[in-house]
N, C-alpha and C positions, 0 to 999 in steps of 0.2 A: 197284470190286469191284461186281458189280450186286445189285440188291437181290433179296432174298430172300424167298420164300413164309415166312408163320408155319409154325412146327412144329405139327403135327399128333399129338393122341394117338392111339394102336391101339385102336380098339372092339372089345371083347370081351363074350360075352355069357354071365350065369349061364344055366342049362338051363331055369330058369321063361321068362324072359324069350325063349330060342331058342325054347317052346313058343308062348307069347304070339305072337312075330312069324310062326313057320309057320303060325297060323291067320289071320293079316291076310290081305286080298286086294291087288292091286296100287295099288289108290286109297290104301288105308291106309298102304302101305309109302311111295309117294310123300309121303306127308303127312310120316311118321317121319323121313324121310333129312335134311331139312334141319335138323332139331332135333337129329340124333346129329352132324351137322356143326359146329353151333354149340358143343356137349358137347366136341368133338373138337379144337376150336382152343382153349377157353381152360376146360378141366374143373375147375380148381380156383377159378374165381371165377363160372364161370358160374351155376351151381346154387346153392340155398340148405342150408345144414345144417340136417340134420333135430333133433338136438339136439347139443347143445354138447359131449358126449362120444360122440359118435358120427361115424364117417367116412362117414357115408352123408349124400349130397346129394340132393337132390329139384328138378330143373328142370321147370317147369309154364309151359304157355305155349301160346295157341290151341286149347284143346283136347287137349293131348298133355302126358304125364307119364311122367316119366323117373326112377327112382330109381338113384344107382349109386354107385361107388367109384374115387375116383382115385387112383393110386400119387401116394408123396410127390414125386416129379420132374414129374409130371403127363404122364407118357409112354405109360402104359395105362391105360384105363376099362373097367371090369368094370359092365356095366350089369345090375342086378337084376332090374328090374321095368319093364314099358312099358304104358302104357293111352292109348288114345285115346277119345275120346266120340263 
């Protein structure tokens, strides 16, 4: 059996994140994409839980901050907030 690529979650965006992304130029989008890929590959372990009683996770690296929620099976990720410095 051939090696399979890791399963990736489907990334969706809350309307707030959509507005933030719509205002980004191509360079900012290019910076953001690899971080979204990282989250899609392992959404339940990549970020840190913001509070013990909250499903919201925060991923922060290289000046990129993303707040997101993953489904229980990790197949869908809802990105709620995106910030680039």
